[in-house]
C-alpha positions as CSV (number, residue, x, y, z in Angstrom):
1,X,96.8,78.5,83.6
2,X,93.8,80.6,82.6
3,X,92.1,83.4,84.7
4,X,89.2,85.7,83.9
5,X,90.0,89.4,84.3
6,X,87.1,91.8,84.8
7,X,87.5,95.5,84.2
8,X,85.3,98.1,85.9
9,X,84.6,101.9,85.6
10,X,87.3,103.8,83.6
11,X,89.3,100.6,82.9
12,X,86.3,99.2,81.1
13,X,86.0,102.4,79.1
14,X,89.7,102.7,78.2
15,X,90.3,99.0,77.4
16,X,86.9,98.9,75.5
17,X,85.9,95.5,77.2
18,X,84.5,94.4,80.4
19,X,86.4,91.1,80.8
20,X,88.9,88.8,79.1
21,X,90.5,85.4,79.6
22,X,94.3,85.6,80.2
23,X,96.7,82.7,80.0
24,X,99.4,83.1,82.7
25,X,102.4,81.1,83.9
26,X,101.9,78.9,87.0
27,X,102.6,80.8,90.2
28,X,101.6,84.1,88.6
29,X,100.4,87.0,90.8
30,X,98.0,89.8,90.1
31,X,101.2,91.9,89.4
32,X,101.7,89.8,86.2
33,X,98.3,91.0,85.0
34,X,99.0,94.6,85.9
35,X,102.4,94.5,84.1
36,X,100.9,92.9,81.0
37,X,98.2,95.6,80.9
38,X,100.7,98.4,81.5
39,X,102.9,97.2,78.7
40,X,100.1,97.5,76.2
41,X,98.3,100.6,77.7
42,X,100.8,102.6,79.8
43,X,98.3,105.2,80.7
44,X,96.2,102.9,82.9
45,X,99.1,102.4,85.3
46,X,98.2,105.7,86.9
47,X,95.1,104.0,88.5
48,X,97.1,101.2,90.1
49,X,97.7,103.1,93.4
50,X,94.0,103.9,94.0
51,X,92.5,100.7,92.4
52,X,90.9,97.9,94.4
53,X,91.6,94.4,93.3
54,X,89.9,91.1,94.1
55,X,90.5,87.5,93.4
56,X,87.3,85.3,93.6
57,X,85.4,88.1,95.3
58,X,88.0,88.6,98.1
59,X,90.2,91.7,98.4
60,X,93.6,91.1,96.8
61,X,96.9,92.9,96.4
62,X,99.4,92.9,93.5
63,X,101.2,90.1,95.3
64,X,98.2,87.8,95.6
65,X,99.0,84.5,93.9
66,X,96.6,83.2,91.3
67,X,95.3,79.7,90.5
68,X,93.8,78.2,87.4
69,X,90.2,79.4,86.9
70,X,90.4,82.4,89.3
71,X,88.4,85.5,88.6
72,X,90.3,88.8,89.0
73,X,88.5,92.1,89.3
74,X,90.3,95.4,88.7
75,X,88.2,98.3,90.2
76,X,89.4,101.9,89.9
77,X,87.6,104.6,91.7
78,X,84.3,105.4,90.1
79,X,84.6,109.1,90.7
80,X,87.7,111.1,91.6
81,X,91.1,109.6,92.0
82,X,92.5,111.3,88.9
83,X,92.7,114.9,87.7
84,X,91.4,115.4,84.2
């Protein structure tokens, strides 16, 4: 199945893109997306505890199940949330 993943704030900056299409296995959850991103960019995992997530404009958790065509938004805090 395919989902669109949208990145906001610092994730947009660190990943150098605002969105992408991902192909995921049937029955995948938001956690599959987070794990995939962390495998490629381990440094972004520090935002996971403070990040808001949505699926089709509704609040979601890492355990939220996805369906083909869903839109997932990953929204870290715009300010604060990490010491620099």
